[in-house]
N, C-alpha and C positions, 0 to 999 in steps of 0.2 A: 449442558455444561455442568460439571461437577462443582459443588461448593459455591454456588452463586453468592451466598451470603458473605463469603470471604473475599469476593472480588473487590479490587480497588483500582483507581486510575493509574496508568503507567505512562506510556508514550503520549497518549492524548488525554486532555482534561477539558472539562466544560467550564467556561468562564463567560458570565453574562449571557447565558443561553446559547453560546456558540462553542464549537469544538476548536481546540487549538493545541499547539505543542506544549508539553509539560516544560516548565522552567526548572525542573529538578535535573541537574546534570547527571545524576545516576540513571535517569530514564532516557533523556535526550541530550546528547552532547551539545555543548554551546554552539559549536560550528554547524550543527544540523538543524537549528531552530527554523531557519527560513524554509527549507524543503518540507519539514514536518508541519509547519504552519500552513503551507500551500496544500499539502496532502489532506490536512484536517478540514480545510474549507471544502475540498472536493467531496470527501466522504460525507461530511455533514449535509451537503446538498443532495447527494445521490442515494445514500442508504435509506433515507426516509421515503424515497420514491420506489426503490427497487427491492429492498429487503422485505420478505414475507414468508409465511408458512414455516417449514422446517429448514433451518439454515445450517450449512456446513462451513465451519471456519477452518480452512486448511493452512497448516503452518502457523497456527494460532499464536504461538509465543505466549505472552501474558494476557492475551485476549484484549488488546488495547481499544478495539472498536466496539466492545460490548455495549457501552452506554449509548452508542449511536444507533444500534439496531434492535436493542432489547424490547423496545415498546412496539415494534412493528412485526414481530415474528411470534410463532407459536412455540418453537423449541430451537435451541442451538446445540450443535454437536462440535466439540473442539478436538482437533487432531494435530499432532506434531510428531517429529521424529526424535530418536534417542539422542541425537547430537545437537539438539537445539541449545542455543546460548541463553534461552529465556525460560527456565524451568518454572512451573507453576502448579497450583493444586487443582486446576480446572480441567485438566486433560481427560477426555473421555476415552480416546484411543491413541496409542503410540503406533505410528505406521511409517514405513519407508515410502516416501512419495515418488520414488523412482519405480515403484511396482504398483500393481493393482491395489486400489484402496478397498478396505474391507466392508463395502456396502453394496446392497443390491441395486439393480438398474432402477432409475427413476425415484430414488429414495429422498431427494431433497428438492426444495423449491428455490433455494438460493445457495450459491457458493461464493465465499469470499476468499480471495487469494491476494493478500496484501504484502507486496515486496517479498515474494517467495520464489517466483519463477526463475529469477536469475541464479538461484541456488540449486536448481534441478539440472543434473547433467543431461537428461533426455527430456526436454520440455514438451515435445509433441505427445509423448506417451501420457504425461500428466493431463494435458489438455483433452485428450481422448477420454481419459478416465472421468474428468469433470463432466464432459458431455454425457457420458454413460449414466452417471449417478443423478444427473438433473432430470426432473420430471419435464414432460412437454410443456413449454411455456416458462420453464424455470430459467433463472438468470445467473450469470457469472458477473461478479463485480471484482475488478482486478487492477492492481497497480504494479509498475516496474520502474526502477530507476534507469536513466540513460547516461547523461554526463554526470557521473557520480563516482566517488572513490571506492576502492576495494574495501569490503567489509565482511565480517564473519569468515575471514580466511581460515582454512583453505577451501571453504564451501561457497565461493563466489565465482561462478563460471562464465556468465554471459551478460551482454547488454543488447537489447533488441530494438531494432528500428520499427517504425509503424508498419512497414511492409512485412516484416517477420511476424508481427502480432496478427495482422490480417490473415496471413497464410496459416498460422496456427488455428485460428478460429474457423477458417474455411475447411481445412483438412480434418478438423474434429467434428464438423457438422453443425457448428454454431453460427448464428447470424449476428453480426455486429450491430449494435444500436448506437453506440457512442465510442469514439476513439479520440482522445484529447491529449495534446501535449501540455505538460505542466511547466510553466515558466519559459524563459527564453534566454538570450545571451546575457542579459543583465543579471538574472538570477544565477546562471551558471558561473559567471565571473565572481559574484558575491560568495557563492558556496565554496569555490576553489580557494578564493582569497581567505575566507574565514577558517577553513580547515588547515591552511598553512600558517595563518597568523597566530593561531592558538599555541603554536610551538615556540613562539617568542616568549622570553621571560617577562614577568611583571605586566607588561602592557598588552600581551597577546590576546587574552580573553576579552577585556573591554573593547579592544580594537575590532575583534571579530563580531562582537555584539553590535557595535556601532555600525559597522559596514553592512551587516545584514538588515538592520533596522532602517538604514538610510535607503537601501535598494527597495525594501518592502514598501516604504512610504512613497517613494517616487513612482513605483509601479502601480500604485493606487490612483495616481493622477491620470488624466486623459492621455497625455503624451507618453507617460511611462507604460500605460496599458497597451498603447498602440505599438510601442517598441517591443514589448514583451511578446505580444501576439504575432508581430511580423517576423521576429527571429525564432519563435518557438518551433517553426516547421523544420529549421535546420539545426538549431541548438537547443533542443528540449532538455530540461533538467530531469523530467520523468514522463511517463505515459500512464494514462488511466483509461480503462475501457469497461464497457458494459456490453455483454453479449447474451443472446437468448437462444435456448434450444427450441427449434421450431416445433409447433404442435403437430 
């Protein structure tokens, strides 16, 4: 990663030793705090387990996860395309992810693809490229939204079911280690409500914050957790997966 000394937190920040969504509205919209908090929790738990060696951060944006993986890897390489909405001084390579990525076979031990695949018009091609550049035993750590609004238009193409994600991994020669729904019906409703509430004058933003906070608090209770888990199979807010390239 270029200019690591200039890196600063953006989408994710560390508070009390835990990763969470930034409360700076320039980095995370008020109506997206719930989903980004949930994403932060998942990445915080999994990157320390799976990130290692030489890491490729594809579609890196402002490299928001750098703080979460920097202590577990030997080197990070940051790649994004020319149309990114998140310009930064850390880019090592500018590449069109709809084509072959500019690295040799087996060059990386870890690949991160965080909320990127929905912006790729031919996703199977990118999955095959990821498998190609991973070393045997190397891992892909990936997230995609599901019940989520259009973003970064016009480069928002797809929403994937768990069955599509399984198929992508199978057809690219990778083996799934983990595929997890993030959130359920309660989180989806809170997210949709918050994104529409912010359009109301004066009270919109505080109402959106209150609604997301109330749902997040309830889902930490035993009953809320059960409801979230039970409805997540049909109404996931997002999906997260870890896959390995077989040795």
